C-alpha positions as CSV (number, residue, x, y, z in Angstrom):
1,M,-148.5,-109.6,-211.6
2,T,-148.1,-111.2,-207.9
3,P,-150.9,-111.0,-205.9
4,P,-150.4,-109.0,-202.7
5,A,-149.1,-111.6,-199.6
6,K,-152.0,-112.6,-197.3
7,P,-151.3,-111.4,-193.5
8,S,-150.9,-114.5,-191.3
9,E,-154.0,-115.5,-189.8
10,E,-152.2,-117.2,-187.2
11,P,-152.1,-115.2,-183.7
12,S,-148.7,-113.7,-182.8
13,A,-147.3,-112.6,-179.4
14,K,-148.6,-109.1,-180.8
15,H,-152.1,-110.2,-181.5
16,L,-153.5,-112.1,-178.6
17,V,-156.6,-113.7,-179.4
18,P,-159.5,-112.5,-176.7
19,G,-160.8,-114.9,-174.8
20,S,-157.7,-116.9,-174.6
21,V,-155.7,-117.8,-171.6
22,A,-153.0,-115.7,-172.9
23,H,-155.3,-112.8,-173.2
24,S,-156.6,-113.1,-170.0
25,L,-153.1,-113.5,-168.6
26,A,-152.1,-110.3,-170.4
27,H,-154.7,-108.2,-169.1
28,A,-154.3,-109.6,-165.2
29,A,-150.6,-108.7,-165.6
30,V,-151.3,-104.8,-166.9
31,L,-153.8,-104.5,-163.8
32,A,-151.4,-106.0,-161.2
33,T,-148.8,-103.5,-162.6
34,V,-151.2,-100.4,-162.6
35,V,-152.3,-101.2,-158.9
36,E,-148.8,-102.0,-157.4
37,T,-147.5,-98.5,-159.3
38,G,-150.7,-96.8,-157.6
39,L,-149.7,-98.4,-154.2
40,A,-145.8,-97.6,-154.3
41,L,-147.1,-94.1,-155.2
42,V,-149.6,-93.6,-152.7
43,G,-148.6,-95.5,-149.8
44,G,-144.7,-95.9,-150.1
45,L,-142.8,-99.2,-149.8
46,P,-145.2,-100.7,-147.2
47,A,-148.4,-100.6,-149.5
48,F,-146.2,-102.2,-152.3
49,C,-145.2,-105.3,-150.3
50,G,-148.9,-105.5,-149.1
51,G,-150.2,-105.2,-152.4
52,A,-147.8,-107.6,-153.8
53,L,-148.5,-110.1,-150.8
54,V,-152.2,-109.8,-151.7
55,L,-151.5,-110.3,-155.2
56,T,-149.3,-113.4,-154.9
57,V,-151.9,-115.1,-152.8
58,L,-154.2,-114.3,-155.0
59,A,-152.5,-116.0,-158.0
60,L,-151.6,-118.9,-155.8
61,V,-155.2,-119.6,-155.0
62,V,-156.5,-119.2,-158.9
63,A,-153.6,-121.2,-160.0
64,R,-154.5,-124.0,-157.5
65,Y,-158.2,-123.8,-158.7
66,A,-157.4,-123.6,-162.0
67,A,-155.0,-126.8,-161.7
68,G,-157.8,-129.1,-160.4
69,A,-157.3,-128.8,-156.6
70,H,-160.6,-129.8,-154.8
71,S,-162.5,-130.3,-158.2
72,E,-163.7,-134.3,-157.6
73,D,-166.7,-133.2,-155.7
74,R,-166.6,-130.2,-154.4
75,G,-169.2,-128.4,-156.6
76,H,-166.9,-125.5,-157.6
77,R,-166.3,-126.7,-161.5
78,K,-168.3,-128.2,-163.8
79,E,-169.2,-131.8,-163.4
80,T,-167.5,-132.9,-166.7
81,H,-164.1,-131.7,-165.3
82,R,-164.3,-133.7,-161.8
83,M,-162.6,-136.9,-162.7
84,H,-159.7,-135.4,-165.3
85,A,-157.9,-134.1,-162.1
86,R,-157.7,-138.0,-160.7
87,Q,-156.9,-140.9,-162.5
88,V,-159.2,-144.2,-162.2
89,D,-157.1,-147.2,-163.1
90,L,-156.8,-151.0,-162.7
91,G,-153.5,-150.9,-161.2
92,D,-153.1,-153.9,-158.8
93,W,-156.8,-155.1,-159.0
94,R,-156.4,-158.6,-158.9
95,Q,-153.9,-158.7,-155.6
96,Q,-156.6,-156.2,-153.9
97,V,-159.6,-158.6,-155.0
98,T,-157.6,-161.7,-153.9
99,R,-156.4,-160.3,-150.5
100,S,-159.5,-158.9,-149.7
101,L,-161.4,-162.3,-150.2
102,R,-158.9,-163.9,-148.0
103,E,-159.1,-161.3,-144.9
104,E,-161.5,-161.9,-142.2
105,D,-163.1,-158.8,-142.5
106,G,-163.7,-160.0,-146.3
107,Y,-163.9,-156.5,-147.8
108,G,-161.0,-154.6,-147.5
109,P,-161.7,-150.7,-147.3
110,V,-158.8,-150.0,-150.1
111,L,-160.7,-152.4,-152.7
112,R,-164.0,-150.6,-151.7
113,H,-162.4,-147.0,-152.2
114,R,-161.3,-148.4,-155.8
115,V,-165.0,-149.7,-156.3
116,Q,-166.6,-146.5,-155.4
117,R,-163.9,-144.4,-157.6
118,L,-164.9,-146.7,-160.5
119,Y,-168.6,-146.2,-160.1
120,D,-168.0,-142.5,-159.6
121,A,-165.8,-142.4,-163.2
122,R,-168.8,-144.4,-164.6
123,L,-171.3,-142.2,-163.2
124,L,-169.8,-138.6,-164.4
125,E,-168.9,-140.2,-167.8
126,R,-172.2,-141.4,-168.6
127,H,-174.7,-139.6,-166.7
128,R,-173.2,-136.8,-165.5
129,L,-174.0,-137.8,-162.0
130,S,-172.1,-137.4,-158.4
131,R,-172.6,-139.5,-155.7
132,H,-171.7,-137.2,-153.1
133,H,-174.3,-134.7,-154.9
134,H,-176.7,-136.6,-156.6
135,P,-177.1,-139.7,-154.1
136,E,-181.1,-140.3,-154.6
137,R,-180.7,-140.3,-158.5
138,V,-177.7,-142.7,-158.3
139,A,-179.4,-145.1,-155.6
140,E,-181.7,-145.0,-158.4
141,L,-179.8,-146.3,-161.1
142,T,-177.4,-148.9,-158.9
143,G,-180.5,-150.2,-157.4
144,P,-180.7,-151.5,-153.9
145,Q,-177.9,-154.3,-153.8
146,V,-175.5,-152.3,-155.2
147,W,-176.4,-148.7,-153.3
148,P,-174.9,-149.7,-149.7
149,W,-171.5,-150.8,-151.0
150,L,-171.7,-147.2,-152.5
151,D,-173.2,-145.0,-150.2
152,P,-170.9,-141.8,-149.2
153,A,-172.9,-141.5,-146.3
154,R,-171.7,-145.2,-144.8
155,T,-168.2,-145.1,-143.1
156,D,-168.0,-148.7,-143.2
157,P,-169.2,-151.5,-146.1
158,P,-172.7,-153.4,-145.4
159,G,-170.9,-156.6,-144.6
160,P,-168.1,-158.8,-145.4
161,V,-167.9,-159.2,-149.2
162,T,-168.3,-162.6,-151.2
163,E,-167.1,-163.2,-154.6
164,S,-170.8,-163.2,-155.5
165,D,-171.0,-159.7,-154.4
166,L,-168.0,-158.7,-156.5
167,R,-169.7,-160.1,-159.4
168,L,-172.7,-158.2,-158.3
169,L,-170.8,-154.9,-158.2
170,V,-168.8,-155.5,-161.5
171,E,-172.0,-156.5,-163.4
172,G,-173.8,-153.4,-161.8
173,L,-170.8,-151.1,-163.3
174,R,-171.2,-152.5,-167.0
175,Q,-174.7,-151.9,-166.7
176,L,-174.1,-148.3,-165.7
């Protein structure tokens, strides 16, 4: 005698797993359909169109949030998700460093911004901190020599960068 076949344990389209994105979207679609039907029956075509407009705007706002807009330092999402929306890489660092060291101002704004982004990624990854939300704690971690280069309240760097400044910034990043 053969044993009875076991039912499939994988969720199918008929059985949405509660709490999943598909489950939530299915419930939202049913709710939107019910609301739109009610508006059409009670208020006619103008109410139906107004409801459709409101639901469309709401769906776009939720989709934008879910996709990561404003996720870097706005405080709307968990801190661990902030840097996933932004790619931090080394790219053309060699060109930026040599060009910034040759320029009269010494430290180009592009290079400063990139160093800040690298520190942001390291702070978030290792300490779950943000320069913008926890400036006192970050200043304590980075030290008085590095913090002026990272301080989000400053609009300009503390002075022209030298090779020793770059070494200090890189060493501070490594120790962080």
